C-alpha positions in Angstrom: 0.0 0.0 0.0 2.9 2.5 0.7 5.1 1.0 -1.8 5.2 3.9 -4.2 5.8 6.3 -1.8 8.7 4.0 -0.4 9.9 4.0 -3.8 9.9 7.7 -4.4 11.6 8.4 -1.0 14.1 5.9 -2.4 14.5 7.7 -5.5 14.4 11.4 -4.0 17.2 10.5 -1.5 19.3 8.5 -3.5 18.9 5.0 -1.9 19.4 2.0 -4.4 18.8 -1.7 -3.8 21.4 -4.2 -5.3 20.5 -7.7 -5.4 17.2 -9.7 -4.8 15.9 -12.2 -2.2 15.7 -15.7 -3.5 12.3 -16.2 -5.4 12.1 -20.3 -5.0 13.2 -20.3 -1.5 10.2 -20.3 0.9 12.3 -19.9 4.4 15.1 -18.1 5.2 16.7 -16.0 7.5 17.7 -12.3 6.6 20.7 -11.3 8.7 21.0 -7.4 8.4 24.1 -5.6 9.3 25.6 -3.4 10.4 23.1 -2.3 12.7 24.8 1.0 13.9 21.2 3.3 13.8 17.3 3.8 14.6 17.4 4.6 10.7 18.2 1.1 10.0 14.5 -0.3 10.8 12.3 2.1 8.7 15.0 1.5 5.9 14.5 -2.1 6.3 10.5 -1.7 6.2 10.8 0.6 3.2 13.2 -2.0 1.3 10.8 -4.8 2.2 7.9 -3.4 0.8 9.9 -2.2 -2.4 10.9 -5.8 -3.1 7.6 -6.8 -2.2 8.5 -9.2 0.6 5.7 -7.4 3.3 5.5 -11.4 4.6 9.2 -11.0 6.3 8.9 -11.2 9.9 11.4 -9.6 12.2 12.8 -10.1 15.9 12.8 -7.1 18.1 13.4 -6.4 22.1 10.6 -7.3 24.0 10.0 -3.9 25.5 9.1 -2.6 21.7 5.9 -4.6 21.7 4.5 -2.8 24.9 1.8 -0.4 24.9 1.2 2.3 23.2 2.9 0.9 20.3 3.3 -2.9 20.4 0.2 -3.3 18.0 2.2 -1.5 15.3 5.4 -3.5 15.7 3.1 -6.7 15.6 1.2 -5.6 12.7 4.7 -4.8 10.5 5.5 -8.7 11.5 7.5 -8.6 14.6 8.2 -11.1 17.2 9.0 -9.7 20.7 12.4 -11.6 22.3 13.0 -11.3 26.0 16.8 -11.5 26.0 17.1 -10.7 29.9 17.2 -14.4 30.6 17.5 -17.7 29.1 14.3 -18.5 27.3 16.1 -20.6 24.7 15.3 -18.3 21.8 16.9 -20.2 19.2 14.8 -23.1 19.5 11.6 -21.1 19.8 12.3 -19.4 16.8 13.3 -22.5 15.0 9.8 -24.3 15.9 8.1 -20.9 14.2 10.0 -22.0 11.0 8.9 -25.6 11.5 5.3 -24.8 11.8 5.3 -22.6 8.7 5.4 -23.5 5.1 6.6 -19.9 4.2 8.6 -17.9 6.8 11.3 -15.0 6.3 12.9 -13.8 9.3 14.9 -10.8 9.2 17.2 -9.9 12.0 20.4 -7.9 13.2 23.1 -10.2 13.9 24.8 -7.8 16.2 21.8 -7.9 18.7 22.1 -4.1 19.2 23.2 -0.8 18.0 26.1 -0.4 20.3 29.8 -1.3 19.2 30.6 -5.0 19.0 33.4 -6.8 18.1 31.8 -10.1 16.7 28.3 -11.3 15.6 25.8 -12.8 18.1 25.4 -16.5 17.0 21.7 -16.9 17.3 20.8 -16.1 13.8 23.4 -18.7 12.5 21.9 -21.4 14.9 18.3 -20.5 14.0 19.1 -21.1 10.4 21.0 -24.1 11.1 18.4 -25.7 13.6 15.5 -24.8 10.7 17.4 -26.3 8.0 17.2 -22.9 6.1 19.6 -20.3 4.3 20.9 -17.2 5.6 20.8 -14.3 3.3 23.2 -11.6 4.2 22.1 -8.1 4.0 24.4 -5.0 4.3 23.1 -1.3 4.8 25.7 0.8 3.4 25.3 4.6 4.2 28.3 5.6 2.7 27.0 4.5 -1.0 23.3 4.8 -0.1 22.6 1.2 -1.0 21.4 -1.9 0.4 23.1 -5.2 -0.8 21.5 -8.3 -0.7 24.2 -11.1 -0.6 23.9 -14.8 -2.0 22.1 -17.2 0.1 24.2 -19.1 2.3 23.5 -22.7 4.0 25.2 -23.1 7.2 27.5 -26.1 7.4 29.4 -27.9 10.3 32.2 -25.3 9.7 31.2 -22.3 11.9 34.4 -20.3 11.8 34.5 -20.7 8.2 30.7 -19.7 7.6 31.0 -16.7 9.9 34.6 -15.4 8.2 32.3 -15.4 4.8 29.3 -13.4 6.5 32.0 -11.0 8.1 33.9 -10.7 4.6 30.4 -9.6 3.5 29.6 -7.0 6.4 33.2 -5.5 6.6 32.4 -3.8 3.0 29.4 -1.7 4.6 29.6 1.2 6.5 26.5 2.0 8.8 25.0 5.2 9.5 27.4 5.3 12.5 30.3 3.5 11.1 32.5 3.7 14.4 29.6 1.2 15.9 30.2 -1.2 13.1 32.3 -4.4 13.0 
């Protein structure tokens, strides 16, 4: 419904999308990085609509889903996550994947907008546990582009897989590059 407006905003602001999501794959994890700004979320929502992937869901900290705006984040496809204690979030999300024929989940592997030295691993183990690929997506504010990488099925070689993902993300400059990987 808002797609024409989002296309106009992208054109006027100079943003572009490079690549596309796999059209034949019904389930996958979209791992978006670097996550350095509150602008990442609206940018992602607009890109999701432009690419006609409004069915993509996301994980967000549980406090976003409280009143008065909780309904809005659920309407956008959000699932609240409480990371304050061990709730086996990975298995919960794997169960969600297994309960759906089609399911796309976007999340930020850093888990925060603050500076991190490494990616959190939950996204990787969600994809591995659900048997679905990871589609890396980079927000490159320096060149005003969103880059969609090739799908990668997690293997039994965690370090090699993470190195491949990190080599993709390190080419991207977040809105606040000093907070990036």
